[in-house]
NULUMLO-659456 format. One record per atom (N, C-alpha, C): residue number from 1; residue in one letter; atom name; x, y, z. Coordinates in nm, 3 decimals, m for minus. Atoms other than C-alpha are relative to their C-alpha. Example, Ala and Ser with C-alpha at 12.3 -4.5 7.8 and 13.67 -1.06 7.14 Angstrom:
REM NULUMLO-659456
NODE  pos  code  site        x        y        z
NODE    1     A     N    0.089   m0.119    0.000
NODE    1     A    CA    1.230   m0.450    0.780
NODE    1     A     C    0.090    0.120    0.000
NODE    2     S     N   m0.082   m0.119   m0.006
NODE    2     S    CA    1.367   m0.106    0.714
NODE    2     S     C   m0.077    0.109    0.073
//
This chain:
REM NULUMLO-659456
NODE  pos  code  site        x        y        z
NODE    1     M     N   m0.015    0.077   m0.123
NODE    1     M    CA   m3.904   m2.947   m6.466
NODE    1     M     C   m0.082   m0.128   m0.009
NODE    2     K     N    0.071    0.128   m0.001
NODE    2     K    CA   m3.996   m3.313   m6.436
NODE    2     K     C   m0.101    0.001    0.113
NODE    3     E     N    0.108    0.006   m0.099
NODE    3     E    CA   m4.319   m3.381   m6.250
NODE    3     E     C   m0.056   m0.141    0.006
NODE    4     V     N    0.072    0.126   m0.016
NODE    4     V    CA   m4.507   m3.682   m6.115
NODE    4     V     C   m0.136    0.031    0.063
NODE    5     W     N    0.132   m0.010   m0.059
NODE    5     W    CA   m4.866   m3.735   m6.010
NODE    5     W     C   m0.010   m0.105    0.111
NODE    6     V     N    0.003    0.086   m0.118
NODE    6     V    CA   m4.914   m3.880   m5.661
NODE    6     V     C   m0.144   m0.012    0.048
NODE    7     F     N    0.136    0.021   m0.051
NODE    7     F    CA   m5.239   m4.036   m5.540
NODE    7     F     C    0.004   m0.037    0.147
NODE    8     N     N    0.020    0.028   m0.141
NODE    8     N    CA   m5.332   m4.026   m5.173
NODE    8     N     C   m0.146   m0.037    0.019
NODE    9     G     N    0.137    0.045   m0.023
NODE    9     G    CA   m5.640   m4.232   m5.093
NODE    9     G     C   m0.057    0.059    0.128
NODE   10     A     N    0.070   m0.051   m0.118
NODE   10     A    CA   m5.898   m4.109   m4.844
NODE   10     A     C    0.039   m0.083    0.121
NODE   11     E     N   m0.040    0.061   m0.127
NODE   11     E    CA   m5.785   m4.188   m4.490
NODE   11     E     C    0.131   m0.077   m0.008
NODE   12     G     N   m0.130    0.065    0.013
NODE   12     G    CA   m5.456   m4.323   m4.625
NODE   12     G     C    0.107    0.085    0.067
NODE   13     R     N   m0.108   m0.072   m0.066
NODE   13     R    CA   m5.144   m4.232   m4.436
NODE   13     R     C    0.114    0.032   m0.097
NODE   14     F     N   m0.107   m0.016    0.097
NODE   14     F    CA   m4.908   m4.269   m4.731
NODE   14     F     C   m0.058   m0.008   m0.141
NODE   15     P     N    0.048    0.012    0.139
NODE   15     P    CA   m4.943   m4.234   m5.110
NODE   15     P     C   m0.012   m0.146   m0.040
NODE   16     S     N    0.018    0.137    0.046
NODE   16     S    CA   m5.069   m4.544   m5.283
NODE   16     S     C    0.047   m0.021   m0.144
NODE   17     A     N   m0.049    0.014    0.137
NODE   17     A    CA   m4.942   m4.470   m5.634
NODE   17     A     C    0.066    0.129   m0.046
NODE   18     V     N   m0.070   m0.114    0.062
NODE   18     V    CA   m4.710   m4.245   m5.834
NODE   18     V     C    0.004   m0.028   m0.150
NODE   19     F     N    0.003    0.013    0.146
NODE   19     F    CA   m4.747   m4.184   m6.209
NODE   19     F     C    0.075    0.115   m0.063
NODE   20     D     N   m0.061   m0.112    0.070
NODE   20     D    CA   m4.553   m3.980   m6.459
NODE   20     D     C   m0.094    0.062   m0.102
NODE   21     A     N    0.100   m0.059    0.089
NODE   21     A    CA   m4.866   m3.915   m6.667
NODE   21     A     C   m0.134    0.008    0.072
NODE   22     R     N    0.129   m0.021   m0.067
NODE   22     R    CA   m5.189   m3.768   m6.531
NODE   22     R     C   m0.107   m0.094   m0.056
NODE   23     A     N    0.101    0.085    0.062
NODE   23     A    CA   m5.400   m3.966   m6.780
NODE   23     A     C    0.008   m0.143    0.053
NODE   24     D     N   m0.018    0.136   m0.054
NODE   24     D    CA   m5.254   m4.297   m6.655
NODE   24     D     C   m0.055   m0.007    0.142
NODE   25     A     N    0.049   m0.003   m0.138
NODE   25     A    CA   m5.330   m4.198   m6.296
NODE   25     A     C   m0.153    0.003    0.002
NODE   26     Q     N    0.146   m0.013    0.002
NODE   26     Q    CA   m5.687   m4.100   m6.379
NODE   26     Q     C   m0.067   m0.129   m0.045
NODE   27     R     N    0.055    0.130    0.042
NODE   27     R    CA   m5.749   m4.429   m6.562
NODE   27     R     C    0.003   m0.100    0.115
NODE   28     W     N   m0.014    0.092   m0.113
NODE   28     W    CA   m5.621   m4.625   m6.262
NODE   28     W     C   m0.101    0.033    0.110
NODE   29     I     N    0.095   m0.043   m0.103
NODE   29     I    CA   m5.833   m4.422   m6.019
NODE   29     I     C   m0.142   m0.038   m0.040
NODE   30     A     N    0.135    0.034    0.049
NODE   30     A    CA   m6.147   m4.467   m6.233
NODE   30     A     C   m0.023   m0.151    0.001
NODE   31     K     N    0.011    0.147    0.007
NODE   31     K    CA   m6.083   m4.840   m6.288
NODE   31     K     C   m0.027   m0.061    0.137
NODE   32     N     N    0.013    0.055   m0.134
NODE   32     N    CA   m6.063   m4.897   m5.914
NODE   32     N     C   m0.099    0.075    0.088
NODE   33     A     N    0.102   m0.080   m0.071
NODE   33     A    CA   m6.336   m4.646   m5.813
NODE   33     A     C    0.054    0.057    0.131
NODE   34     L     N   m0.069   m0.049   m0.120
NODE   34     L    CA   m6.098   m4.474   m5.571
NODE   34     L     C   m0.047    0.139    0.041
NODE   35     T     N    0.030   m0.130   m0.058
NODE   35     T    CA   m6.160   m4.178   m5.343
NODE   35     T     C    0.129    0.055    0.060
NODE   36     G     N   m0.120   m0.062   m0.053
NODE   36     G    CA   m5.879   m3.938   m5.264
NODE   36     G     C    0.041    0.119   m0.086
NODE   37     V     N   m0.051   m0.117    0.071
NODE   37     V    CA   m5.659   m3.666   m5.412
NODE   37     V     C    0.122   m0.039   m0.084
NODE   38     L     N   m0.112    0.017    0.092
NODE   38     L    CA   m5.426   m3.676   m5.714
NODE   38     L     C    0.069    0.135   m0.009
NODE   39     T     N   m0.073   m0.127   m0.007
NODE   39     T    CA   m5.154   m3.410   m5.683
NODE   39     T     C    0.127   m0.007   m0.084
NODE   40     K     N   m0.122   m0.010    0.080
NODE   40     K    CA   m4.877   m3.298   m5.918
NODE   40     K     C    0.115    0.049    0.089
NODE   41     Y     N   m0.119   m0.035   m0.078
NODE   41     Y    CA   m4.532   m3.289   m5.750
NODE   41     Y     C    0.119    0.022   m0.091
NODE   42     P     N   m0.125   m0.017    0.074
NODE   42     P    CA   m4.207   m3.150   m5.886
NODE   42     P     C    0.100   m0.107    0.044
NODE   43     V     N   m0.103    0.099   m0.032
NODE   43     V    CA   m3.917   m3.397   m5.901
NODE   43     V     C    0.134    0.072    0.016
NODE   44     G     N   m0.133   m0.056   m0.021
NODE   44     G    CA   m3.578   m3.305   m5.760
NODE   44     G     C    0.003    0.127    0.082
NODE   45     I     N    0.009   m0.119   m0.084
NODE   45     I    CA   m3.700   m3.019   m5.543
NODE   45     I     C   m0.115   m0.021    0.098
NODE   46     S     N    0.107    0.014   m0.097
NODE   46     S    CA   m3.906   m3.003   m5.227
NODE   46     S     C   m0.117    0.093   m0.036
NODE   47     V     N    0.116   m0.087    0.023
NODE   47     V    CA   m4.257   m2.857   m5.241
NODE   47     V     C    0.022    0.135    0.067
NODE   48     Y     N   m0.031   m0.125   m0.072
NODE   48     Y    CA   m4.139   m2.598   m4.987
NODE   48     Y     C    0.084    0.092   m0.088
NODE   49     E     N   m0.088   m0.081    0.086
NODE   49     E    CA   m3.858   m2.478   m5.215
NODE   49     E     C   m0.070    0.039   m0.130
NODE   50     W     N    0.075   m0.028    0.122
NODE   50     W    CA   m4.081   m2.502   m5.523
NODE   50     W     C   m0.097    0.116    0.021
NODE   51     A     N    0.097   m0.106   m0.029
NODE   51     A    CA   m4.346   m2.283   m5.361
NODE   51     A     C    0.068    0.135    0.017
NODE   52     I     N   m0.075   m0.125   m0.017
NODE   52     I    CA   m4.087   m2.022   m5.262
NODE   52     I     C    0.048    0.051   m0.136
NODE   53     E     N   m0.053   m0.039    0.132
NODE   53     E    CA   m3.926   m2.021   m5.609
NODE   53     E     C   m0.108    0.051   m0.094
NODE   54     N     N    0.110   m0.039    0.088
NODE   54     N    CA   m4.266   m1.982   m5.776
NODE   54     N     C   m0.087    0.111    0.059
NODE   55     G     N    0.074   m0.110   m0.059
NODE   55     G    CA   m4.383   m1.701   m5.549
NODE   55     G     C   m0.131   m0.039    0.065
NODE   56     Q     N    0.122    0.049   m0.063
NODE   56     Q    CA   m4.650   m1.917   m5.387
NODE   56     Q     C    0.007    0.004    0.152
NODE   57     F     N   m0.017    0.001   m0.146
NODE   57     F    CA   m4.504   m1.897   m5.035
NODE   57     F     C    0.123    0.083    0.035
NODE   58     S     N   m0.112   m0.074   m0.055
NODE   58     S    CA   m4.279   m1.672   m4.833
NODE   58     S     C   m0.001   m0.019    0.151
NODE   59     A     N   m0.009    0.022   m0.145
NODE   59     A    CA   m4.163   m1.765   m4.482
NODE   59     A     C   m0.012    0.134    0.071
NODE   60     K     N    0.027   m0.125   m0.070
NODE   60     K    CA   m4.295   m1.499   m4.247
NODE   60     K     C    0.073    0.011    0.133
NODE   61     N     N   m0.070    0.000   m0.128
NODE   61     N    CA   m4.098   m1.599   m3.938
NODE   61     N     C    0.095   m0.121    0.005
NODE   62     E     N   m0.098    0.109   m0.014
NODE   62     E    CA   m3.827   m1.836   m3.814
NODE   62     E     C   m0.068   m0.136    0.011
NODE   63     Q     N    0.071    0.126   m0.015
NODE   63     Q    CA   m4.082   m2.104   m3.725
NODE   63     Q     C   m0.030   m0.059   m0.138
NODE   64     Q     N    0.032    0.047    0.134
NODE   64     Q    CA   m4.175   m2.125   m4.096
NODE   64     Q     C    0.124   m0.037   m0.081
NODE   65     K     N   m0.125    0.046    0.061
NODE   65     K    CA   m3.810   m2.197   m4.175
NODE   65     K     C    0.055   m0.123    0.073
NODE   66     S     N   m0.046    0.110   m0.083
NODE   66     S    CA   m3.783   m2.478   m3.920
NODE   66     S     C   m0.018   m0.136   m0.068
NODE   67     S     N    0.012    0.138    0.052
NODE   67     S    CA   m3.737   m2.848   m3.994
NODE   67     S     C   m0.141   m0.052    0.020
NODE   68     A     N    0.134    0.049   m0.031
NODE   68     A    CA   m4.070   m2.926   m3.826
NODE   68     A     C   m0.102    0.055   m0.099
NODE   69     F     N    0.093   m0.062    0.095
NODE   69     F    CA   m4.251   m2.685   m4.059
NODE   69     F     C    0.024   m0.054   m0.141
NODE   70     I     N   m0.034    0.042    0.137
NODE   70     I    CA   m4.068   m2.784   m4.380
NODE   70     I     C   m0.040   m0.144   m0.025
NODE   71     Q     N    0.029    0.142    0.022
NODE   71     Q    CA   m4.118   m3.159   m4.331
NODE   71     Q     C   m0.149   m0.030   m0.011
NODE   72     K     N    0.145    0.019    0.011
NODE   72     K    CA   m4.497   m3.113   m4.314
NODE   72     K     C   m0.062    0.091   m0.105
NODE   73     F     N    0.050   m0.102    0.092
NODE   73     F    CA   m4.527   m2.843   m4.581
NODE   73     F     C   m0.067   m0.061   m0.122
NODE   74     S     N    0.065    0.029    0.127
NODE   74     S    CA   m4.773   m2.877   m4.866
NODE   74     S     C   m0.055    0.132   m0.051
NODE   75     S     N    0.043   m0.126    0.059
NODE   75     S    CA   m4.906   m2.615   m5.102
NODE   75     S     C   m0.130   m0.018   m0.078
NODE   76     A     N    0.125    0.001    0.076
NODE   76     A    CA   m5.258   m2.551   m5.227
NODE   76     A     C    0.023    0.045   m0.143
NODE   77     A     N   m0.032   m0.045    0.135
NODE   77     A    CA   m5.087   m2.401   m5.533
NODE   77     A     C    0.037   m0.116   m0.093
NODE   78     Q     N   m0.029    0.117    0.084
NODE   78     Q    CA   m4.993   m2.750   m5.653
NODE   78     Q     C   m0.128   m0.041   m0.072
NODE   79     E     N    0.115    0.049    0.074
NODE   79     E    CA   m5.223   m2.875   m5.925
NODE   79     E     C   m0.047   m0.129    0.064
NODE   80     H     N    0.054    0.121   m0.061
NODE   80     H    CA   m5.455   m3.136   m5.776
NODE   80     H     C   m0.147   m0.019   m0.040
NODE   81     V     N    0.137    0.035    0.035
NODE   81     V    CA   m5.783   m3.316   m5.841
NODE   81     V     C   m0.054   m0.092    0.109
NODE   82     H     N    0.068    0.085   m0.099
NODE   82     H    CA   m6.025   m3.464   m5.586
NODE   82     H     C   m0.085   m0.102   m0.074
NODE   83     F     N    0.079    0.107    0.060
NODE   83     F    CA   m6.189   m3.797   m5.669
NODE   83     F     C   m0.091   m0.060    0.105
NODE   84     E     N    0.096    0.071   m0.084
NODE   84     E    CA   m6.496   m3.963   m5.524
NODE   84     E     C   m0.046   m0.122   m0.079
NODE   85     N     N    0.037    0.124    0.068
NODE   85     N    CA   m6.549   m4.329   m5.621
NODE   85     N     C    0.045   m0.001   m0.146
NODE   86     G     N   m0.059    0.004    0.133
NODE   86     G    CA   m6.324   m4.284   m5.924
NODE   86     G     C   m0.039    0.114   m0.093
NODE   87     I     N    0.047   m0.111    0.084
NODE   87     I    CA   m6.494   m3.968   m6.054
NODE   87     I     C    0.060    0.130    0.051
NODE   88     A     N   m0.058   m0.130   m0.037
NODE   88     A    CA   m6.318   m3.630   m6.057
NODE   88     A     C   m0.110    0.095    0.042
NODE   89     E     N    0.099   m0.098   m0.049
NODE   89     E    CA   m6.501   m3.368   m5.856
NODE   89     E     C    0.029    0.137   m0.054
//
């Protein structure tokens, strides 16, 4: 499965960068001394569906199958790295 790395800066509302290689993302984050989270996302499938397919999530009720729930869904099971001033924590 194709994957990308998405960087969300601290207090940012939207991602500020997308990379297809983690090393490129980490170099950019370090170069600019950024604070935030770098997360690996699958391409061509929602995180909600990915989590279900990989046994990381199971909807327990109808509310967890709703549009409102799915559109805000994220998974702690996604590989991610926290950065503070460009340094991985």
